[in-house]
C-alpha positions as CSV (number, residue, x, y, z in Angstrom):
1,M,11.9,-16.4,0.6
2,K,13.5,-13.0,0.0
3,R,15.4,-14.3,-3.0
4,F,12.2,-15.8,-4.4
5,A,10.3,-12.5,-3.9
6,A,13.1,-10.5,-5.6
7,A,13.2,-12.9,-8.5
8,L,9.4,-12.7,-8.9
9,W,9.5,-8.8,-8.8
10,H,12.3,-8.8,-11.4
11,L,10.5,-11.2,-13.7
12,F,7.3,-9.1,-13.4
13,S,9.2,-5.9,-14.1
14,D,10.9,-7.3,-17.2
15,L,7.7,-8.6,-18.6
16,L,5.8,-5.4,-17.9
17,F,8.7,-3.3,-19.5
18,K,8.6,-5.5,-22.6
19,V,4.9,-5.2,-23.0
20,C,4.9,-1.4,-22.5
21,A,7.9,-1.0,-24.8
22,R,6.1,-3.0,-27.5
23,C,3.0,-0.9,-27.2
24,M,5.1,2.3,-27.4
25,R,6.9,1.0,-30.5
26,L,3.5,0.4,-32.1
27,A,2.7,4.0,-31.4
28,G,6.0,5.1,-33.0
29,K,7.7,6.0,-29.7
30,E,10.7,4.5,-27.8
31,L,10.4,3.7,-24.1
32,T,13.5,4.1,-22.0
33,E,14.2,2.4,-18.7
34,E,14.2,5.9,-17.1
35,Q,10.8,6.7,-18.4
36,F,9.4,3.3,-17.3
37,Q,10.6,3.4,-13.7
38,P,7.9,5.8,-12.2
39,F,5.2,3.7,-13.9
40,L,6.7,0.5,-12.6
41,Q,6.9,1.9,-9.1
42,F,3.2,2.9,-9.3
43,V,2.2,-0.6,-10.5
44,K,4.2,-2.3,-7.8
45,F,2.7,0.0,-5.2
46,G,-0.7,-0.9,-6.5
47,I,0.0,-4.6,-6.3
48,V,1.1,-4.2,-2.7
49,G,-1.9,-2.0,-2.0
50,V,-4.3,-4.7,-3.3
51,S,-2.6,-7.3,-1.1
52,N,-2.8,-5.0,1.9
53,T,-6.5,-4.4,1.2
54,L,-7.2,-8.1,0.9
55,I,-5.2,-8.9,4.1
56,S,-6.9,-6.1,6.0
57,L,-10.4,-7.1,4.9
58,A,-9.7,-10.8,5.6
59,V,-8.7,-9.9,9.2
60,Y,-11.6,-7.5,9.6
61,Y,-14.2,-10.1,8.4
62,A,-12.6,-12.8,10.5
63,V,-13.0,-10.7,13.6
64,I,-16.6,-9.7,12.9
65,L,-17.6,-13.2,11.9
66,G,-15.8,-14.7,14.8
67,F,-16.7,-12.3,17.5
68,G,-19.8,-10.5,16.2
69,E,-20.6,-7.3,14.3
70,R,-20.1,-5.2,17.5
71,W,-16.3,-5.8,17.1
72,Y,-16.0,-4.0,13.7
73,L,-13.7,-1.3,15.0
74,A,-11.4,-3.9,16.7
75,G,-11.3,-5.8,13.4
76,N,-10.4,-2.6,11.6
77,V,-7.5,-1.9,13.9
78,L,-6.2,-5.5,13.8
79,G,-6.5,-5.6,10.0
80,F,-4.6,-2.3,10.0
81,V,-1.7,-3.6,12.0
82,V,-1.3,-6.8,9.9
83,S,-1.6,-4.9,6.6
84,V,0.9,-2.2,7.6
85,L,3.5,-4.8,8.4
86,N,2.9,-6.4,5.0
87,S,3.1,-3.0,3.3
88,Y,6.3,-2.0,5.1
89,Y,8.0,-5.2,4.0
90,W,7.1,-5.1,0.3
91,N,7.3,-1.3,-0.1
92,S,10.6,-0.9,1.6
93,N,12.2,-3.9,-0.1
94,Y,10.7,-4.0,-3.6
95,V,8.8,-0.9,-4.5
96,F,10.8,2.0,-3.1
97,K,14.0,-0.1,-2.2
98,M,14.8,1.8,1.0
99,Q,18.4,1.6,2.2
100,E,17.9,4.1,5.0
101,D,17.2,3.7,8.7
102,R,14.7,0.8,8.7
103,L,13.2,1.7,12.1
104,R,12.5,5.2,11.0
105,T,10.9,4.0,7.8
106,L,8.7,1.5,9.8
107,L,7.6,4.2,12.2
108,R,6.8,6.5,9.2
109,T,4.9,3.7,7.6
110,F,2.7,3.3,10.8
111,A,2.3,7.1,11.0
112,A,1.2,7.4,7.4
113,Y,-1.2,4.4,7.7
114,G,-2.2,5.7,11.1
115,T,-3.7,8.7,9.3
116,N,-5.6,6.3,7.2
117,L,-6.6,4.3,10.3
118,L,-8.0,7.3,12.0
119,L,-9.8,8.5,8.9
120,G,-10.9,5.0,8.0
121,S,-12.1,4.2,11.5
122,F,-14.0,7.5,11.7
123,L,-15.7,6.8,8.3
124,L,-16.4,3.2,9.3
125,W,-18.1,4.4,12.5
126,L,-20.0,7.1,10.6
127,F,-21.2,4.7,7.9
128,V,-22.2,1.9,10.4
129,K,-23.6,3.9,13.3
130,H,-25.1,7.0,11.6
131,L,-25.7,6.0,8.0
132,H,-26.7,2.5,8.9
133,I,-24.6,0.8,6.2
134,S,-23.8,-2.8,6.9
135,P,-20.4,-3.4,8.6
136,Y,-19.8,-5.9,5.8
137,L,-20.1,-3.1,3.1
138,A,-18.8,0.0,5.0
139,P,-15.1,-0.8,4.7
140,I,-15.4,-1.0,0.9
141,F,-16.7,2.6,0.9
142,C,-13.9,3.7,3.2
143,L,-11.3,2.4,0.8
144,I,-12.5,4.8,-1.9
145,L,-11.4,7.7,0.3
146,T,-8.4,6.3,2.0
147,I,-6.4,4.6,-0.9
148,P,-5.5,7.9,-2.7
149,L,-4.4,9.5,0.6
150,N,-2.3,6.4,1.4
151,F,-0.4,6.5,-1.9
152,A,0.4,10.2,-1.5
153,L,1.7,9.8,2.0
154,N,3.8,6.7,1.1
155,K,5.2,8.2,-2.1
156,F,6.0,11.7,-0.8
157,W,6.8,11.2,2.9
158,V,7.4,7.6,4.1
159,M,9.5,6.3,1.2
160,K,10.8,9.6,0.0
161,K,14.5,9.4,-0.9
162,R,16.5,11.7,1.5
163,P,19.9,13.1,0.9
164,A,22.7,11.3,2.6
165,K,24.0,13.0,5.7
166,D,27.3,13.7,4.0
167,D,25.4,15.5,1.1
168,A,23.5,17.8,3.5
169,S,26.5,20.0,4.3
């Protein structure tokens, strides 16, 4: 499975580079691999983010449809756990390619997403209980606020490249 996922990411990366390079050539510019990498990383993060969102929402809706609308916060937490595990796997292996301490990265992933869980749960509660927005629509509004925060925390804290211990001296 891991080999298949790596091949899929590589194929996607090559195709996207060729399309972007062609567009740049049409504009009279040359695109280097070094220039392309930050854009590719952002696109890959976006793909992982979309899959996380779909997974989280699927779990959320499964809980409220299976147990009732009163369970919307439990569905939110369960969706969070499943989507964070998905995010950790794809971001650490294919987006940011972490080679560091995997446990530390997993804990940082949960901490970063935990910030979003707290903010998202608070917003969900606020939207449902006080603004009387349907528990079916409220998570969509929460995403508008939590997605940018999630990207920033992942990019600049969770998956940030750190100097090797030998380099720190």
